[in-house]
C-alpha positions as CSV (number, residue, x, y, z in Angstrom):
1,M,-97.8,432.6,62.9
2,D,-98.2,429.7,60.5
3,D,-95.2,428.0,62.1
4,H,-97.0,428.3,65.5
5,R,-100.1,426.7,64.1
6,V,-98.2,423.8,62.6
7,F,-96.4,423.3,65.8
8,F,-99.6,423.4,67.8
9,L,-101.3,420.9,65.4
10,C,-98.3,418.5,65.6
11,L,-98.4,418.8,69.4
12,C,-102.1,417.9,69.5
13,L,-101.6,414.9,67.2
14,M,-98.8,413.7,69.4
15,I,-100.9,414.0,72.5
16,A,-103.8,412.2,70.8
17,H,-101.5,409.4,69.6
18,S,-100.0,409.1,73.0
19,D,-103.5,408.7,74.6
20,T,-104.4,406.1,72.0
21,V,-101.3,404.1,72.7
22,E,-101.9,404.3,76.4
23,E,-105.5,403.1,76.0
24,S,-104.4,400.3,73.7
25,Q,-102.0,399.1,76.4
26,E,-104.7,398.7,79.0
27,P,-105.8,395.3,77.6
28,L,-102.2,394.3,77.7
29,S,-102.0,395.0,81.4
30,W,-105.0,392.6,81.9
31,M,-103.3,390.0,79.9
32,E,-100.1,390.3,82.0
33,N,-102.2,390.0,85.2
34,L,-103.6,386.7,83.8
35,E,-100.1,385.5,83.0
36,T,-98.9,386.5,86.5
37,M,-101.8,384.6,88.0
38,S,-101.1,381.4,86.1
39,R,-97.4,381.5,87.1
40,S,-97.8,382.5,90.7
41,R,-100.6,380.2,91.9
42,N,-99.2,377.7,94.4
43,V,-100.4,374.1,93.8
44,T,-100.5,371.9,96.8
45,S,-98.3,368.9,96.4
46,L,-98.1,365.7,98.5
47,R,-94.3,365.7,98.2
48,G,-94.1,368.6,100.5
49,Q,-96.1,366.7,103.1
50,Q,-93.8,363.6,102.9
51,K,-91.3,365.4,105.2
52,K,-93.9,365.6,108.0
53,S,-94.8,362.7,110.2
54,R,-97.9,360.7,109.3
55,K,-99.6,361.8,112.5
56,I,-99.1,365.5,111.9
57,F,-100.1,365.1,108.2
58,L,-103.4,363.3,109.0
59,K,-104.2,366.0,111.6
60,E,-103.7,368.8,109.0
61,V,-105.7,367.2,106.2
62,S,-109.1,368.4,107.4
63,K,-107.7,372.0,107.8
64,D,-106.1,371.9,104.3
65,L,-109.3,370.7,102.7
66,D,-111.3,373.7,104.0
67,L,-108.4,376.0,103.1
68,N,-108.2,374.6,99.6
69,K,-111.9,375.0,99.1
70,R,-111.8,378.6,100.0
71,N,-108.7,379.1,97.9
72,Q,-110.5,377.4,94.9
73,E,-113.5,379.8,95.3
74,M,-111.2,382.8,95.4
75,W,-109.2,381.6,92.4
76,M,-112.4,381.1,90.3
77,S,-113.6,384.5,91.3
78,G,-110.3,386.0,90.3
79,V,-110.1,384.2,87.0
80,E,-113.6,385.3,86.0
81,R,-112.9,388.9,87.1
82,L,-109.7,389.2,85.1
83,I,-111.2,387.6,81.9
84,R,-114.2,389.9,82.2
85,G,-111.9,392.9,82.6
86,L,-109.9,391.9,79.6
87,E,-113.0,391.6,77.5
88,C,-114.4,395.0,78.6
89,S,-111.1,396.7,78.0
90,L,-110.8,395.3,74.4
91,L,-114.4,396.3,73.7
92,N,-113.8,399.9,74.8
93,T,-110.2,400.6,74.0
94,S,-109.3,403.1,71.2
95,F,-106.8,402.2,68.5
96,E,-105.8,403.5,65.1
97,G,-106.8,401.6,62.0
98,K,-109.2,398.7,61.6
99,N,-107.7,396.2,64.0
100,L,-105.5,395.8,67.1
101,T,-103.3,392.8,68.0
102,L,-101.7,392.2,71.4
103,Q,-100.0,389.1,72.8
104,T,-98.1,387.7,75.8
105,H,-96.5,384.4,76.3
106,S,-99.7,382.3,76.2
107,I,-102.5,384.8,75.4
108,Q,-103.2,386.6,72.1
109,T,-106.0,389.2,71.6
110,L,-107.4,390.8,68.5
111,A,-109.9,393.6,68.1
112,F,-111.7,394.6,64.9
113,K,-113.9,397.5,63.9
114,L,-116.8,396.3,61.9
115,G,-119.6,398.1,60.1
116,C,-123.0,397.0,58.9
117,D,-121.6,396.3,55.5
118,F,-119.6,393.3,57.1
119,T,-119.2,390.5,54.5
120,G,-117.3,388.0,56.7
121,L,-113.9,387.6,58.2
122,A,-111.3,384.8,58.1
123,L,-108.5,384.6,60.7
124,S,-105.6,382.2,60.6
125,S,-102.6,381.9,62.9
126,A,-100.5,381.7,59.7
127,T,-101.2,385.4,59.0
128,L,-100.8,386.5,62.6
129,E,-97.8,387.1,64.7
130,R,-96.7,383.9,66.3
131,V,-97.3,383.4,70.0
132,P,-94.4,381.5,71.8
133,Q,-96.8,379.0,73.5
134,A,-98.7,378.3,70.2
135,S,-97.0,375.4,68.4
136,V,-99.7,374.3,66.0
137,P,-102.0,376.5,63.8
138,H,-105.6,377.4,64.3
139,A,-108.2,379.5,62.4
140,M,-111.6,381.1,62.8
141,Q,-114.1,382.1,60.1
142,F,-117.0,384.4,60.8
143,P,-120.1,384.7,58.4
144,A,-121.6,387.9,57.2
145,E,-124.7,387.1,59.3
146,L,-122.7,387.9,62.4
147,T,-123.7,391.6,62.5
148,Q,-127.2,391.5,61.1
149,N,-129.1,391.4,64.3
150,A,-127.1,394.2,65.9
151,C,-127.4,396.4,62.8
152,R,-131.1,395.7,62.5
153,T,-131.9,397.3,65.9
154,R,-129.5,400.2,65.7
155,P,-126.8,400.7,63.0
156,R,-123.5,401.6,64.5
157,E,-119.8,400.7,64.5
158,L,-119.4,397.3,66.1
159,R,-116.4,395.8,67.7
160,L,-115.4,392.1,67.3
161,I,-112.8,390.8,69.8
162,C,-111.0,387.5,69.7
163,I,-109.1,386.1,72.7
164,Y,-106.9,383.1,72.2
165,F,-105.7,381.1,75.3
166,F,-102.9,378.6,74.6
167,T,-103.4,377.0,78.0
168,D,-106.4,375.5,79.7
169,Y,-105.4,376.9,83.1
170,F,-108.2,379.4,83.2
171,F,-110.9,376.9,82.0
172,Q,-110.4,374.0,84.3
173,S,-113.3,371.5,84.5
174,I,-113.8,368.0,86.0
175,N,-112.1,365.2,83.9
176,S,-111.5,367.5,80.9
177,S,-108.6,367.3,78.5
178,L,-108.4,369.7,75.6
179,L,-106.8,369.2,72.2
180,N,-103.5,371.2,72.2
181,N,-104.8,373.0,75.4
182,Y,-106.2,375.7,73.1
183,V,-109.2,377.8,73.9
184,L,-110.3,380.2,71.2
185,G,-112.9,382.8,72.1
186,A,-114.8,385.6,70.3
187,Q,-117.3,388.2,71.3
188,L,-119.3,391.0,69.5
189,S,-120.2,394.2,71.2
190,H,-123.8,395.3,71.6
191,G,-125.4,391.9,72.5
192,H,-125.1,388.2,72.3
193,V,-124.8,386.3,69.0
194,N,-126.5,382.9,68.9
195,N,-128.7,380.7,66.6
196,L,-126.8,381.6,63.5
197,S,-128.1,379.9,60.3
198,E,-124.6,379.9,58.9
199,P,-122.2,378.6,61.5
200,I,-118.9,380.0,62.7
201,N,-116.0,377.7,61.7
202,I,-113.2,377.1,64.2
203,S,-110.3,374.9,63.0
204,F,-107.9,373.2,65.3
205,W,-104.9,371.5,63.7
206,H,-102.8,369.0,65.6
207,N,-99.9,366.7,65.2
208,R,-101.1,363.8,67.4
209,S,-103.0,360.6,66.8
210,L,-106.7,360.6,67.9
211,E,-107.1,356.9,67.8
212,G,-108.9,355.7,70.9
213,Y,-110.3,359.2,71.6
214,T,-113.5,361.0,70.9
215,A,-112.9,364.6,69.8
216,T,-115.9,366.8,70.6
217,C,-116.3,370.5,69.9
218,V,-117.5,372.3,73.1
219,F,-118.0,375.9,74.4
220,W,-117.5,377.3,77.9
221,K,-121.0,377.5,79.5
222,E,-120.7,379.9,82.4
223,G,-122.5,379.4,85.7
224,A,-123.3,375.7,84.9
225,S,-121.1,374.2,87.6
226,K,-120.8,374.6,91.3
227,D,-117.1,373.7,91.4
228,H,-115.9,376.0,88.6
229,W,-117.0,379.2,86.9
230,G,-118.2,377.2,84.0
231,V,-118.3,373.9,82.3
232,W,-117.7,372.6,78.8
233,S,-120.8,371.9,76.8
234,P,-121.3,370.7,73.2
235,E,-124.6,372.6,72.7
236,G,-124.9,374.4,69.4
237,C,-121.6,372.9,68.0
238,R,-121.0,370.2,65.4
239,T,-117.7,368.2,65.1
240,E,-116.1,367.3,61.9
241,Q,-112.6,366.0,60.9
242,P,-111.9,367.0,57.3
243,S,-108.3,365.6,57.5
244,P,-106.2,363.5,59.8
245,S,-104.6,366.6,61.4
246,Q,-107.6,368.9,61.6
247,V,-110.7,369.1,63.8
248,L,-113.4,371.5,62.5
249,C,-116.0,373.0,64.8
250,R,-119.1,374.5,63.4
251,C,-121.0,376.5,66.0
252,N,-124.0,378.7,65.8
253,H,-123.0,381.2,68.6
254,L,-120.0,383.1,70.0
255,S,-118.2,382.0,73.1
256,Y,-114.9,380.3,74.1
257,F,-114.4,377.2,72.1
258,A,-112.2,374.1,72.5
259,V,-112.0,370.4,71.5
260,L,-112.7,368.1,74.3
261,M,-110.8,364.8,74.3
262,Q,-112.4,361.7,75.8
263,L,-111.3,358.1,75.8
264,S,-113.3,356.0,73.4
265,P,-112.2,352.4,73.4
266,A,-114.9,351.2,70.9
267,P,-116.0,353.8,68.3
268,I,-118.7,352.8,65.8
269,P,-117.7,352.4,62.2
270,A,-119.2,355.3,60.2
271,E,-120.4,353.1,57.4
272,L,-122.7,351.2,59.8
273,L,-124.4,354.4,61.0
274,A,-127.0,354.4,58.2
275,P,-128.1,350.7,58.5
276,L,-128.2,350.8,62.3
277,T,-130.2,354.0,62.2
278,Y,-132.7,352.5,59.8
279,I,-133.0,349.4,61.9
280,S,-133.5,351.5,65.1
281,L,-136.1,353.8,63.5
282,G,-138.0,350.9,62.0
283,G,-137.9,348.6,65.0
284,C,-138.8,351.4,67.5
285,S,-141.6,352.6,65.3
286,I,-143.0,349.1,65.1
287,S,-142.7,348.7,68.8
288,V,-144.5,352.0,69.5
289,V,-147.5,350.8,67.4
290,A,-147.4,347.3,69.0
291,S,-147.3,348.7,72.5
292,L,-150.2,351.1,71.8
293,L,-152.2,348.3,70.2
294,T,-151.6,346.0,73.2
295,I,-152.7,348.7,75.7
296,L,-155.8,349.5,73.6
297,L,-156.7,345.8,73.3
298,H,-156.3,345.4,77.0
299,F,-158.7,348.2,77.8
300,Q,-161.1,347.2,75.0
301,A,-161.4,343.7,76.7
302,R,-162.8,345.4,79.8
303,K,-161.6,342.7,82.1
304,Q,-160.3,343.3,85.6
305,G,-157.3,341.0,85.0
306,D,-154.9,339.6,87.5
307,S,-151.6,341.1,88.8
308,T,-149.7,339.4,86.0
309,T,-151.7,341.1,83.4
310,H,-151.3,344.5,85.1
311,I,-147.5,343.9,85.3
312,H,-147.5,343.2,81.5
313,M,-149.4,346.5,80.9
314,N,-147.0,348.6,83.0
315,L,-144.1,347.0,81.1
316,H,-145.7,347.9,77.8
317,A,-146.2,351.5,79.1
318,S,-142.5,351.8,80.0
319,V,-141.4,350.4,76.7
320,L,-143.7,352.8,74.8
321,L,-142.2,355.8,76.7
322,L,-138.7,354.5,76.1
323,N,-139.2,354.1,72.3
324,V,-140.9,357.5,71.9
325,A,-138.2,359.3,73.8
326,F,-135.5,357.4,71.8
327,L,-137.0,358.4,68.5
328,L,-137.1,362.1,69.6
329,S,-133.6,362.1,71.0
330,P,-131.6,362.7,67.8
331,V,-134.1,365.4,66.7
332,L,-133.7,367.5,69.8
333,A,-129.9,367.0,70.2
334,R,-129.2,370.7,69.6
335,A,-132.3,372.0,71.5
336,G,-130.5,373.1,74.7
337,A,-132.9,372.8,77.7
338,A,-135.3,370.6,75.7
339,C,-132.5,368.1,75.1
340,T,-131.7,368.0,78.8
341,A,-135.3,367.3,79.7
342,L,-135.6,364.6,77.0
343,A,-132.4,363.0,78.2
344,A,-133.7,362.8,81.7
345,I,-137.0,361.3,80.4
346,L,-135.1,358.8,78.3
347,H,-133.0,357.7,81.3
348,F,-136.2,357.4,83.4
349,A,-137.9,355.3,80.8
350,L,-134.9,353.0,80.5
351,L,-134.7,352.5,84.3
352,S,-138.5,352.0,84.5
353,C,-138.3,349.4,81.6
354,L,-135.4,347.5,83.3
355,T,-137.2,347.7,86.7
356,W,-140.5,346.2,85.2
357,M,-138.4,343.5,83.6
358,A,-137.1,342.6,87.0
359,I,-140.6,342.7,88.4
360,E,-141.8,340.3,85.7
361,G,-139.0,337.9,86.8
362,F,-139.9,338.3,90.4
363,N,-143.6,337.6,89.7
364,L,-142.7,334.6,87.6
365,H,-140.6,333.4,90.6
366,L,-143.6,333.7,92.9
367,L,-145.8,331.8,90.5
368,L,-143.2,328.9,90.3
369,V,-142.3,328.7,93.9
370,R,-145.4,329.7,95.9
371,V,-147.9,328.7,93.2
372,Y,-151.3,329.3,94.9
373,N,-150.2,331.1,98.0
374,I,-149.1,334.3,96.3
375,Y,-151.5,336.9,97.9
376,I,-149.7,340.0,99.0
377,R,-151.6,343.0,100.4
378,R,-151.7,345.9,97.9
379,Y,-149.4,344.0,95.7
380,M,-149.7,346.1,92.5
381,L,-149.5,349.4,94.5
382,K,-146.1,348.3,95.9
383,L,-144.9,347.1,92.5
384,C,-145.9,350.4,90.9
385,A,-144.0,352.3,93.7
386,V,-140.9,350.3,92.8
387,G,-141.4,350.2,89.0
388,W,-142.1,353.9,88.6
389,G,-141.1,355.5,91.8
390,V,-137.5,354.3,92.2
391,P,-136.4,355.4,88.7
392,A,-138.1,358.8,89.1
393,L,-136.3,359.3,92.4
394,L,-132.9,358.4,91.0
395,V,-133.4,360.8,88.0
396,L,-134.6,363.7,90.2
397,L,-131.7,363.3,92.6
398,L,-129.3,363.5,89.6
399,L,-131.1,366.6,88.3
400,V,-130.9,368.3,91.7
401,D,-127.3,367.4,92.4
402,Q,-125.8,367.9,89.0
403,N,-127.6,369.8,86.3
404,S,-125.0,368.8,83.7
405,V,-125.6,365.1,83.9
406,Y,-128.0,365.1,81.0
407,G,-127.7,366.8,77.6
408,P,-126.2,366.1,74.1
409,H,-124.1,362.9,74.1
410,T,-121.6,362.4,71.2
411,I,-121.4,359.0,69.6
412,P,-117.9,358.4,68.2
413,L,-117.6,357.3,64.6
414,F,-114.7,356.3,62.5
415,D,-114.2,355.5,58.8
416,S,-112.8,351.9,58.7
417,R,-113.0,351.8,54.9
418,G,-110.5,354.7,54.4
419,N,-107.4,355.5,56.3
420,G,-109.2,355.4,59.7
421,T,-109.0,359.1,60.4
422,G,-112.1,360.8,58.9
423,F,-115.2,360.9,61.1
424,Q,-118.2,363.0,61.9
425,N,-119.7,362.5,65.3
426,N,-123.4,361.9,65.9
427,S,-125.3,363.3,68.9
428,I,-128.3,362.2,70.9
429,C,-129.9,363.4,74.1
430,W,-128.6,361.1,76.8
431,V,-126.5,360.7,79.9
432,R,-123.3,362.7,79.7
433,S,-121.6,361.7,83.0
434,P,-119.4,358.5,82.7
435,W,-120.0,357.4,86.3
436,V,-123.8,357.8,86.0
437,H,-123.7,355.8,82.7
438,N,-121.6,353.0,84.3
439,I,-123.6,352.7,87.5
440,L,-127.2,353.7,86.6
441,V,-127.2,352.3,83.0
442,M,-124.7,349.5,82.6
443,G,-124.8,348.4,86.3
444,Y,-128.6,348.6,86.6
445,G,-129.1,346.7,83.4
446,G,-126.5,344.1,84.3
447,L,-128.2,343.4,87.7
448,T,-131.6,343.1,85.9
449,S,-130.2,340.7,83.3
450,L,-128.4,338.6,85.9
451,F,-131.6,338.4,88.1
452,N,-133.7,337.3,85.1
453,L,-131.1,334.7,84.0
454,V,-131.3,333.2,87.6
455,V,-135.1,333.1,87.3
456,L,-134.8,331.5,83.9
457,A,-132.6,328.7,85.3
458,W,-135.0,328.2,88.2
459,A,-138.0,328.1,85.9
460,L,-136.3,325.5,83.6
461,R,-135.5,323.4,86.6
462,A,-139.1,323.4,87.7
463,V,-140.3,322.5,84.3
464,C,-137.9,319.7,84.0
465,R,-139.2,318.3,87.2
466,L,-142.7,318.4,85.8
467,R,-141.6,316.6,82.7
468,A,-140.1,313.8,84.8
469,Q,-143.5,313.1,86.4
470,E,-145.5,310.4,84.6
471,K,-148.8,312.3,85.0
472,V,-147.7,315.3,82.9
473,P,-148.0,314.8,79.1
474,G,-144.8,315.4,77.2
475,T,-146.5,317.9,74.8
476,R,-147.7,320.0,77.8
477,A,-144.3,320.0,79.4
478,C,-142.6,321.1,76.1
479,R,-145.2,323.8,75.7
480,D,-144.5,325.0,79.3
481,S,-140.8,325.0,78.6
482,V,-141.2,327.2,75.5
483,T,-143.5,329.5,77.5
484,V,-141.1,330.0,80.3
485,L,-138.1,330.4,78.0
486,G,-139.9,332.8,75.7
487,L,-141.2,334.9,78.6
488,T,-137.8,335.2,80.4
489,M,-135.9,335.8,77.2
490,L,-138.2,338.7,76.5
491,L,-137.8,340.1,80.0
492,G,-134.2,341.3,79.9
493,T,-131.9,338.5,78.5
494,T,-131.3,340.3,75.2
495,W,-130.2,343.5,77.0
496,A,-127.2,341.5,78.3
497,L,-125.8,341.9,74.7
498,A,-124.7,345.4,75.8
499,F,-121.8,343.9,77.7
500,F,-120.2,342.4,74.5
501,S,-119.4,345.7,72.7
502,F,-115.6,345.0,72.4
503,G,-113.2,343.3,70.1
504,V,-114.5,340.9,67.6
505,F,-117.9,340.9,69.3
506,L,-118.5,344.6,68.5
507,L,-120.1,344.3,65.0
508,P,-122.3,341.3,65.7
509,Q,-123.3,342.9,69.0
510,L,-124.3,346.1,67.4
511,F,-126.8,344.5,65.0
512,L,-128.1,341.9,67.4
513,F,-128.7,344.4,70.2
514,T,-130.3,346.9,67.8
515,V,-132.6,344.3,66.2
516,F,-133.8,342.5,69.3
517,N,-134.2,345.6,71.6
518,S,-135.7,347.9,69.0
519,L,-138.4,345.2,68.3
520,Y,-138.8,344.5,72.1
521,G,-142.3,346.1,72.2
522,F,-143.3,344.0,69.1
523,F,-142.1,340.8,70.8
524,L,-144.1,341.7,73.9
525,F,-147.1,342.2,71.7
526,L,-146.7,338.7,70.2
527,W,-146.5,337.3,73.8
528,F,-149.7,339.2,74.7
529,C,-151.5,337.7,71.7
530,S,-150.3,334.2,72.4
531,Q,-151.4,334.4,76.0
532,R,-154.8,335.8,75.0
533,C,-155.3,333.1,72.4
534,R,-154.2,330.5,75.0
535,S,-156.7,331.8,77.6
536,E,-159.5,331.9,75.1
537,A,-158.7,328.3,74.0
538,E,-158.7,327.1,77.6
539,V,-162.0,328.8,78.3
540,E,-163.5,327.2,75.1
541,A,-162.2,323.8,76.1
542,E,-163.8,324.1,79.5
543,M,-167.1,325.2,78.0
544,E,-167.0,322.1,75.7
545,A,-166.2,319.8,78.6
546,F,-169.1,321.3,80.6
547,S,-171.5,320.9,77.6
548,S,-170.4,317.3,77.2
549,S,-171.0,316.5,80.8
550,Q,-174.5,318.0,80.6
551,T,-175.5,316.0,77.6
552,M,-174.3,312.7,79.0
553,P,-177.2,310.5,80.4
């Protein structure tokens, strides 16, 4: 009888073990499906079309575009479904012991049973079974805070899963290149993990030179792109490089992580970050106070003023908005949606400032060319529509078309005093799209600077003609020359320094651009004061002349 009980017990254990093994193999089937998908997807090649005649090829292009679009949508849906299935099976599978490890050619998965007494976990590829596709090491370190929120609501056994993709095939994004093509992901059962006070450390080792590149730690933000099932975003992550062969990501949430590689032809020396930051903060703060004081003095005077004065005040308002948004930009770099909104406001303020600079040049051109006949119906209304409306329209179109244009922007830094490899990137809320930056920042600013330089040349030519006339005193002509030169230099010329950020010009350009343009509002304030003193002196001189004429017999 005892022998039968022992046999029955052994049989039950064998059946239970068999069921556990079968359940643990379910995630493996999802991994194999992903592997099969990556190998079997047919990529359209132009070489196959070369055998066809040009006429037939051109006729089939439109059909192929529609077909490729449908195939792309089906592929994205399939990738997301398979990855979600793999995550769900890992979270619900049964296995013996405290952990489970499965792997295929380019995917490795790990599952851990955690309790509320979790004290942290460190994972390294050196202690795990090697994956054929993984050629360089990697590591992840989880803090004890990871399970606190889940245990606070309802204590239970938790499951931590890690999914390592050693290919970027399933996370394709526009113009993205990943370090080692590694994507390391982690997820905790029973809720999302974010806003950790102690970050999760993800280390990527490499055997390549990062010179000329900006390495940025990013995570896969699902649903943020129309063309893919996600997009890479640096929100909540900080990038460091402790050694020449390691990139360390410190992130405050769980997701799929990678290191995004972007070309960076002119990184900023890390030792210049502190002085440039102090200059920017001091100069922008002074400009904010100066712009506010100018606007208050204008309203305090209670004068109607002409169109030129109104243009000056609109320029001051745009400079004030630009400086305030710039000062807040580094503070909100990790604020998610707030950073996106601030980046859009900063871009709008810059475009408005550049537009009002061009309007100043246009108005100066009218004063020099048309002199007295410069009446234009609803002149200021039209100028405000251009100065404020055009930048607002451009920014709104960008927000509607692509919601990932604005956000945290990484400024590349390198240590030129050491071996040139250690760096820690700095982030601000700014334009993230390269083509938007090239067209609607550099291109827009370049056209403004070029236009004002042409106006400057025209103004100097007009003043030289006045100096050549005998009836114009030399002192008056010199004063007019200084006036025109000072006005036009303040209305966009110094912004042309942005186009000299290369080679030997980089360091002088950084300091000159930072000093002149951070104090731009203060220079405008000095111009306002000089014009006010000049107008008061002219009024006083006219009054004295009138009094003298009245006292003469």
